[in-house]
C-alpha positions in Angstrom: -1.1 -6.6 -2.3 -0.1 -5.4 1.1 0.8 -2.4 0.3 0.8 0.6 -0.5 -2.5 2.7 0.5 -3.2 6.3 0.0 -5.8 8.8 -1.1 -8.5 10.1 -3.5 -9.5 13.3 -5.4 -10.1 16.4 -3.2 -13.2 18.4 -3.8 -12.4 21.9 -2.7 -9.5 24.4 -3.1 -9.3 24.9 0.6 -9.1 21.2 1.3 -6.3 20.8 -1.1 -4.3 23.6 0.5 -4.7 22.0 3.9 -3.5 18.6 2.6 -0.5 19.9 0.8 0.5 22.0 3.8 0.5 18.9 5.9 2.6 16.8 3.6 4.4 18.8 0.9 6.5 21.8 0.2 5.8 24.6 -2.4 2.1 24.0 -1.7 0.6 26.8 -3.8 2.6 25.9 -6.8 1.6 22.2 -6.6 -2.0 23.2 -6.1 -2.0 25.5 -9.1 -0.3 22.8 -11.2 -3.0 20.3 -10.2 -6.2 22.3 -10.6 -4.8 23.9 -13.7 -7.7 26.2 -14.3 -10.1 23.3 -13.6 -9.7 21.9 -17.1 -10.2 18.2 -16.8 -7.9 17.5 -19.7 -5.0 19.4 -18.3 -2.0 17.3 -17.1 -0.8 18.0 -13.5 2.9 18.8 -13.2 5.5 16.2 -12.4 6.6 16.6 -8.8 10.3 17.3 -8.3 12.2 14.6 -6.5 14.4 15.4 -3.5 17.5 14.0 -1.8 18.8 10.7 -3.0 15.9 9.9 -5.2 16.8 13.0 -7.3 20.2 11.4 -8.0 18.7 8.2 -9.4 19.7 7.4 -12.9 16.1 7.1 -14.2 15.0 10.6 -13.0 16.4 12.7 -15.9 14.9 10.2 -18.3 11.5 10.4 -16.5 11.5 14.2 -16.7 12.4 14.1 -20.4 9.7 11.6 -21.2 7.0 13.6 -19.3 8.1 16.8 -21.2 7.9 14.9 -24.5 4.5 13.5 -23.7 3.1 16.9 -22.7 4.3 18.4 -25.9 2.6 15.6 -27.9 -0.6 15.9 -25.9 -0.7 19.6 -26.7 -0.7 18.7 -30.4 -3.1 15.7 -30.0 -5.3 16.4 -26.9 -7.7 13.6 -27.7 -4.9 10.9 -27.9 -5.8 8.6 -25.0 -2.7 6.5 -25.5 -0.4 9.4 -24.8 -2.4 10.2 -21.7 -2.2 6.6 -20.5 1.5 6.7 -20.8 1.6 9.8 -18.6 -0.6 8.0 -16.0 1.7 5.0 -15.9 4.7 7.3 -15.3 2.9 9.1 -12.4 1.8 5.7 -10.9 5.5 4.7 -10.9 6.6 8.0 -9.4 4.1 7.7 -6.6 5.4 4.2 -5.8 9.1 5.3 -5.9 8.7 8.6 -4.0 5.8 7.8 -1.7 4.2 11.2 -2.5 0.7 9.9 -2.4 -0.8 13.3 -1.3 0.2 14.7 -4.6 0.2 11.8 -7.1 -3.1 10.0 -6.5 -5.3 13.0 -7.2 -3.0 13.8 -10.1 -3.3 10.3 -11.5 -7.1 10.3 -11.0 -7.3 13.6 -12.9 -5.4 12.2 -15.8 -7.6 9.0 -15.9 -10.8 11.0 -15.6 -9.6 13.1 -18.5 -9.2 9.9 -20.6 -12.7 8.7 -19.6 -14.2 12.0 -20.5 -12.8 11.4 -24.0 -13.5 7.6 -24.1 -15.9 6.4 -21.4 -15.2 2.8 -22.2 -11.4 3.0 -22.1 -10.4 -0.3 -20.6 -6.9 0.8 -19.4 -8.2 4.0 -17.7 -10.8 1.9 -15.9 -8.4 -0.7 -14.5 -5.8 2.0 -13.5 -8.5 3.9 -11.7 -9.5 0.7 -10.0 -5.9 0.3 -8.9 -5.9 3.8 -7.5 -9.1 3.0 -5.6 -7.3 0.0 -4.1 -4.5 2.2 -2.9 -7.1 4.5 -1.3 -8.6 1.5 0.5 -11.9 2.0 -1.4 -12.1 -1.7 -2.1 -15.8 -2.0 -3.1 -15.4 0.8 -5.6 -12.3 -0.8 -7.0 -14.1 -4.1 -7.5 -17.0 -2.5 -9.3 -14.6 -0.7 -11.7 -12.6 -3.9 -12.3 -15.7 -5.9 -13.0 -16.9 -3.2 -15.5 -13.4 -3.4 -17.1 -13.6 -7.2 -17.3 -16.8 -6.9 -19.4 -14.8 -4.8 -21.9 -11.8 -7.2 -22.0 -12.3 -10.5 -20.2 -8.9 -11.8 -21.4 -6.6 -9.2 -19.7 -4.5 -10.5 -16.8 -4.2 -7.1 -15.1 -7.9 -6.7 -14.4 -7.9 -10.1 -12.7 -5.0 -9.0 -10.5 -7.1 -6.1 -9.2 -10.0 -8.4 -8.6 -7.7 -10.6 -6.6 -6.7 -7.7 -4.5 -10.2 -6.3 -4.0 -11.7 -9.6 -3.1 -8.9 -10.3 -0.6 -9.5 -7.0 1.2 -13.3 -7.6 1.2 -12.8 -11.1 2.6 -14.0 -12.9 -0.5 -11.1 -15.4 -0.4 -12.4 -18.1 -2.6 -13.3 -15.6 -5.3 -9.8 -14.2 -4.9 -8.3 -17.6 -5.5 -10.5 -18.1 -8.7 -9.3 -14.8 -10.1 -5.7 -15.6 -9.2 -5.9 -18.9 -11.1 -7.4 -17.1 -14.1 -4.7 -14.4 -14.0 -1.9 -17.1 -14.0 -3.6 -18.9 -16.9 -3.7 -15.8 -19.0 -0.2 -14.5 -18.1 2.3 -16.0 -15.7 4.3 -13.0 -14.5 5.7 -11.2 -11.5 2.3 -9.8 -10.8 0.5 -13.1 -11.0 3.1 -15.0 -9.0 3.1 -12.4 -6.2 -0.7 -12.6 -5.8 -0.5 -16.4 -5.7 2.1 -16.0 -3.0 -0.1 -13.8 -0.9 -3.1 -16.1 -1.2 -0.9 -19.1 -0.1 0.2 -17.0 2.9 -3.4 -16.2 3.8 -4.2 -19.9 3.7 -1.3 -20.7 6.0 1.1 -22.1 3.3 4.3 -20.2 4.0 6.5 -22.7 2.1 4.3 -22.3 -1.0 4.1 -18.5 -0.5 7.9 -18.3 -0.5 8.3 -20.5 -3.6 5.7 -18.3 -5.5 7.4 -15.1 -4.5 10.8 -16.5 -5.6 9.2 -17.0 -9.0 8.0 -13.4 -8.9 11.5 -12.1 -8.2 12.9 -14.2 -11.0 10.3 -12.9 -13.4 11.2 -9.3 -12.7 13.6 -7.1 -14.6 16.9 -7.2 -12.6 17.2 -4.1 -10.4 13.8 -2.8 -11.3 11.4 -1.4 -8.7 8.8 -4.2 -9.2 11.5 -6.8 -8.7 12.8 -5.1 -5.6 9.3 -4.9 -4.3 8.8 -8.6 -4.8 12.1 -9.4 -3.1 11.2 -7.2 -0.2 8.0 -9.1 0.2 10.1 -12.3 0.0 12.2 -10.9 2.9 9.0 -10.3 4.8 7.9 -13.9 4.3 11.3 -15.1 5.6 10.9 -12.7 8.6 7.5 -14.0 9.4 8.8 -17.6 9.5 11.7 -16.4 11.8 14.3 -17.0 9.1 16.2 -13.8 9.9 19.3 -14.8 7.9 17.4 -15.1 4.6 15.2 -12.0 5.4 18.4 -9.9 5.9 19.9 -11.3 2.7 16.8 -10.3 0.7 16.7 -6.8 2.1 20.4 -6.3 1.6 20.3 -7.6 -2.0 17.8 -4.9 -2.8 19.9 -2.2 -1.2 22.9 -3.4 -3.2 21.0 -2.6 -6.4 19.0 0.4 -5.2 20.8 2.0 -2.2 17.9 4.4 -1.6 15.2 1.7 -1.5 13.3 2.7 1.6 11.1 -0.4 2.1 14.2 -2.6 2.4 15.7 -0.2 4.9 12.5 -0.7 7.0 12.8 -4.4 6.4 16.4 -4.4 7.8 15.1 -2.4 10.7 12.7 -5.2 11.6 15.6 -7.7 11.6 17.8 -5.4 13.7 14.9 -4.9 16.2 14.4 -8.7 16.4 18.1 -9.0 17.3 17.6 -6.3 19.9 19.9 -3.9 18.0 17.4 -1.1 18.6 19.7 1.8 17.8 20.5 0.3 14.4 16.8 -0.2 13.8 16.0 3.4 14.6 18.8 4.7 12.3 17.5 2.6 9.5 14.0 3.9 9.9 15.3 7.4 10.0 17.1 6.8 6.7 14.0 5.3 5.2 12.0 8.3 6.2 14.6 10.7 4.8 14.2 9.0 1.4 10.5 8.4 1.4 8.5 9.8 4.4 5.9 7.4 5.5 3.6 7.1 8.5 4.3 3.3 8.4 8.0 3.9 9.1 7.1 6.2 12.0 4.8 3.6 13.4 7.4 1.0 13.1 9.8 3.3 14.9 7.2 3.6 17.8 7.2 -0.2 17.9 11.0 -0.2 18.4 10.7 2.3 21.2 8.1 0.1 22.8 10.3 -3.0 22.5 13.1 -0.9 24.2 10.7 -0.2 27.1 10.7 3.5 26.3 6.9 4.0 26.5 7.2 7.8 26.5 8.9 7.9 23.2 6.6 5.2 21.8 3.5 7.2 22.8 4.9 10.4 21.3 5.7 8.7 18.1 2.3 7.0 17.9 0.5 10.3 18.5 2.5 11.9 15.6 1.4 9.0 13.4 -2.2 9.4 14.5 -2.1 13.0 13.2 -0.9 11.8 9.8 -3.7 9.2 9.6 -6.2 11.9 10.4 -5.0 13.9 7.4 -5.3 10.9 5.2 -8.8 10.2 6.6 -9.9 13.8 5.9 -8.6 13.4 2.3 -10.8 10.4 1.5 -8.3 7.6 2.3 -10.0 4.9 4.4 -7.7 4.3 7.3 -10.0 3.0 10.0 -8.2 -0.3 10.4 -4.8 1.5 10.7 -6.3 3.8 13.3 -7.8 0.9 15.2 -4.3 -0.7 15.3 -2.6 2.5 16.5 -5.2 3.2 19.2 -4.7 -0.4 20.4 -1.0 0.1 20.8 -1.7 3.3 22.8 -4.1 1.3 25.1 -7.0 3.5 24.0 -9.4 0.6 23.5 -12.7 2.6 23.2 -11.2 4.6 20.2 -9.7 1.4 18.8 -13.0 -0.4 18.9 -14.8 2.6 17.3 -12.5 2.6 14.3 -12.4 -1.2 14.1 -16.2 -1.5 14.0 -16.3 1.3 11.3 -14.0 -0.9 9.1 -16.0 -4.0 10.1 -19.2 -2.4 8.8 -17.5 -2.1 5.3 -15.8 -5.5 5.2 -16.9 -7.9 7.9 -15.3 -11.0 6.4 -11.8 -9.6 6.2 -9.4 -11.6 8.5 -7.2 -8.6 9.4 -10.3 -6.6 10.5 -11.5 -9.5 12.6 -8.1 -10.2 14.0 -7.8 -6.6 15.3 -11.3 -6.6 16.8 -10.6 -9.9 18.5 -7.5 -8.4 20.1 -9.4 -5.3 21.2 -12.2 -7.4 22.7 -9.6 -9.4 24.6 -8.3 -6.2 26.2 -11.9 -5.1 26.9 -12.4 -8.4 28.7 -15.2 -9.4 26.3 -14.4 -13.1 25.9 -17.4 -13.9 23.8 -16.7 -11.2 21.2 -13.0 -12.0 21.2 -13.8 -15.6 20.4 -16.3 -14.7 17.7 -13.9 -12.4 15.9 -11.0 -14.8 16.3 -13.0 -17.6 14.6 -13.5 -15.3 11.6 -9.9 -14.2 11.6 -8.7 -17.9 11.5 -11.2 -19.0 8.8 -8.5 -19.5 6.2 -6.0 -21.3 8.4 -3.6 -18.4 8.5 -0.3 -19.0 10.3 0.5 -15.3 10.7 2.8 -15.3 13.8 1.0 -12.3 15.5 -2.4 -13.9 14.9 -1.2 -17.3 16.4 0.2 -15.5 19.4 -3.0 -13.5 20.0 -5.1 -16.6 19.5 -3.2 -18.5 22.2 -3.8 -15.7 24.6 -7.5 -15.3 23.7 -8.1 -19.0 24.0 -6.3 -19.2 27.3 -8.4 -16.3 28.6 
């Protein structure tokens, strides 16, 4: 749900070269592997892992499976089931490695190839909707998911995407209805985690924690989905100031997957809350070494700011801003992230510009309104701050940052 957020298909050779130069190595080889003579049915190459991720036990099996599938697809090029298996593997690889600049266009190419063979392929439609969610193209994701639901109205996965899309668009009651339908069809890690997030949105942290515990229990022990759920559980504990349980959740993940970067970043939050700033910085450096992410860099900037080192914080935020610009150029909608970053840099005009750009797309979203309220507060526009704050608090959210900002805005 909160998550993970990346980019779309690139439309020119030059643009691809620029993006890969910014984020990957061996750019020309990856580019050639992707465009693959412009044949929509060609399969992009699997990207080699690096560092600790290359030592993971599943990596040799993943490579073998991809090689096997490619061979079968060569013999049966119209077999959409084989192509779907490939797409699922690439989706998992993106999540594990964080290499969104490569994998999302690669995944979309595989899915578009399937849809060129079978335009009504349900799975390809829902997976493409999921990719659109990661690109923050929420309206497009909802349209694709609604189309898929017409094909198969009894599939739980499509309702999960509709939950996510409606949350991001600010359609919270519709999101709840889809979540209830999803749980009715198939109680699972995916359905419990969405129920947890909606309870959090509506201010029920106790219920959110209980639902996320069910998600963890439903996951395969040690699997990436289970670790993701436990990491979100750690975040819920952190947001309710239960640092002991938060730390336990993050460390349990790392005991099973020592290179699990999200839990390194989670532990960094705990260390920073304890004012162990050096430990927090080291953890974020370790997370970035495993899975480079602008989010970890921004978190690092937050730690520098908490330390009182505004120079280092500003330098770090500026570096993150460059990464966000690359994502924006590639079709990934990052206006809200840019608004948040410019706010931290006290550049309120730029923050407002990006915040309003996001507001134009999803005016009912509580996160968008929350950020605009905070910007208006700093711009000394009390009327606007109050207006946005009312929208941000429409669900009764008890997000600690929102509560803190609301107190300051109301006092003003």
